[in-house]
N, C-alpha and C positions, 0 to 999 in steps of 0.2 A: 203467890196465890191469894194472900190476904187482900192485896190491893184489888185484884180482880173480883173478889167476893163482894166488894162494896160498890161495884159499878152498876149503873142502871142498865136496863135491857138495851137501850139504844147505844150506850157507850160500850157495852160488851160486844154488840154486833160490830161496831166500828173497830174495836180492838181486834176482834177475830178477822175482819177483813184486812186490816193493816198488817197483821202478822202473817196472813196468807199471801198477801200481795208482795211483801218484801222477801219472801223465801226464794232463794235462787233456784231451787228445784221447780217451784211453781212457775217462775218466770220462764224457765226453759220449756216447760210443758206447754205453756200458753203460746210461746213463740212457735213451737213445733206445730201446734194445732192451727194457729193462724196461717202458717206457711202451707200446710196441707189443704186447708179450706181454700186459700187463694189459688193453689196449683190446679184445682179441679176445673176452674174456669166457669163457675156458675155466675149468674147475674148478681149484682151487688146486693139486691134485696134478699136473695136466697142465702148469700154468704152471711149477711147480718143475722138472719134467722138461725142459721146453723151455729154461728158464734154465740148467740144468746142461749141456745140450748146447751152448748158446751159449758158456758159460764154457770148456768143453773145446776148442771150435774156436778161440775167441779166445786161449786159452793155448797153442796149438800151438807157437808160436815159443819159448816158455820150456820147455814140457814135453818137446819132442822131444829136445834135448840132454840133459836130465835123465834121461829114460827110457833113452836110449842109453847114458849113463854107468852107470846101474844095471844094465842088461841085459848089457852087454859088458865092464864093468869096465875093466881096463887096456887091453884091445884097442880101446876107444873113444878112447884118447888121441890117436892119429894123426889120425883124421878130425876130432875136435874141435879139435885144434891147427890144422889147416888152416883150419877155419871161423873160429877166433879170429884167425888172421893175415889172412884175407880181410876180416873185420869191421874190424880195425884199419886196414887199407889203405883201406877204403871208408867210414870213419866219417863223413866229411863228407856 
């Protein structure tokens, strides 16, 4: 956690994305969603739009703190620190 504390906003977002992308559970969920979207038989543009919506919803856990940090700047420090402490306590 100490190493993560020193990362910039962009590097933190990249680390969050990487850790989510290599999680086998997430890979299986993405594959299942892609298979379902493809099985419906919608046009390619509609499939791409649905997939983009799925990715946004699935990324909410990573995107929310990132967007909060960008939108509120230094004012986001306190709520994000509380979240970090909660996550460290409940890591198991």
